[in-house]
C-alpha positions as CSV (number, residue, x, y, z in Angstrom):
1,M,-0.6,0.1,-0.1
2,T,1.6,3.2,-0.8
3,N,1.3,6.6,1.7
4,S,-1.7,7.8,-0.3
5,Q,-3.7,5.0,-0.6
6,N,-3.4,5.6,4.1
7,L,-4.6,8.7,3.4
8,Q,-7.5,9.4,6.5
9,H,-10.5,12.0,5.8
10,P,-10.5,14.7,8.4
11,R,-13.9,12.9,8.3
12,E,-13.4,9.7,8.9
13,A,-14.4,8.8,12.4
14,Q,-17.2,10.4,12.1
15,D,-18.7,9.6,8.3
16,R,-18.8,5.9,9.6
17,L,-20.2,6.4,12.6
18,V,-23.0,7.5,9.9
19,L,-22.4,4.4,6.3
20,E,-22.9,2.4,10.4
21,R,-26.5,4.0,11.1
22,L,-26.8,3.5,7.3
23,Q,-26.2,-0.1,7.2
24,Q,-29.1,-0.8,10.8
25,E,-31.4,1.9,9.1
26,G,-31.9,1.3,6.2
27,I,-32.8,3.3,2.3
28,S,-35.3,6.0,3.1
29,D,-35.3,9.8,1.1
30,Y,-32.8,10.9,4.1
31,N,-30.3,8.0,4.0
32,L,-31.0,8.0,1.3
33,A,-29.0,11.4,0.6
34,E,-26.7,10.8,3.0
35,L,-24.8,8.2,0.9
36,G,-25.5,10.3,-2.1
37,R,-23.8,12.8,-0.4
38,L,-20.4,11.2,0.5
39,L,-20.2,9.1,-2.1
40,I,-19.2,12.7,-3.0
41,R,-16.8,13.5,-0.5
42,Y,-15.1,10.4,-1.0
43,D,-15.1,10.4,-4.9
44,G,-11.4,10.6,-5.9
45,F,-10.2,10.3,-2.5
46,P,-6.8,8.1,-1.9
47,G,-7.5,6.8,1.0
48,A,-10.3,6.1,3.5
49,E,-10.7,2.9,1.9
50,T,-13.4,1.4,5.0
51,N,-15.6,3.9,4.5
52,K,-15.3,3.5,0.3
53,K,-16.0,-0.3,1.4
54,L,-18.7,0.7,3.4
55,M,-20.4,2.1,0.5
56,A,-19.5,-0.1,-1.7
57,E,-21.7,-3.0,0.3
58,L,-24.3,-0.3,1.4
59,L,-24.8,-0.1,-2.9
60,E,-25.1,-3.6,-3.3
61,K,-27.2,-4.2,0.1
62,W,-29.4,-1.6,-1.5
63,Q,-29.8,-3.7,-4.5
64,L,-27.9,0.1,-6.9
65,T,-26.0,1.4,-9.0
66,Q,-24.1,4.3,-8.2
67,E,-25.8,6.2,-11.1
68,E,-28.9,4.3,-9.7
69,L,-29.1,6.3,-6.5
70,F,-28.1,9.2,-8.5
71,E,-30.4,9.5,-10.6
72,R,-33.0,8.5,-7.3
73,T,-31.3,11.7,-5.4
74,R,-31.4,14.1,-7.9
75,A,-34.8,13.4,-7.4
76,I,-35.9,13.7,-3.4
77,H,-33.6,16.7,-3.7
78,A,-35.4,18.4,-6.9
79,R,-39.3,18.0,-4.3
80,G,-36.5,19.4,-1.3
81,G,-37.4,19.0,2.1
82,V,-34.5,15.8,2.9
83,Y,-32.2,18.3,5.0
84,K,-35.0,20.4,6.4
85,V,-33.9,23.7,8.6
86,G,-34.7,22.6,12.2
87,S,-35.0,19.1,11.2
88,N,-32.9,16.3,13.8
89,K,-30.6,15.9,11.4
90,Q,-27.7,18.1,10.8
91,E,-26.7,18.6,7.1
92,D,-23.4,18.4,5.9
93,W,-21.4,19.8,3.3
94,T,-18.1,19.8,4.7
């Protein structure tokens, strides 16, 4: 493994908790949006292999390709409200 493959993302630990929650909760509009957000965050990032593996496992478990997930999340975001202000779910795009 090269040094770049060992890089740790600054949000890796927090995101792992989100991914573990997604595995337990299953598919919902919010959880689909969360998985899509995390796939975008780690796209091209050299490292965070555990999180990438968890994301791939979720796609397989939910029987979705990445493109199918993005298609569904585009529709969810077009309807709006998945990240409502004041909800108990905190938006995290950083």
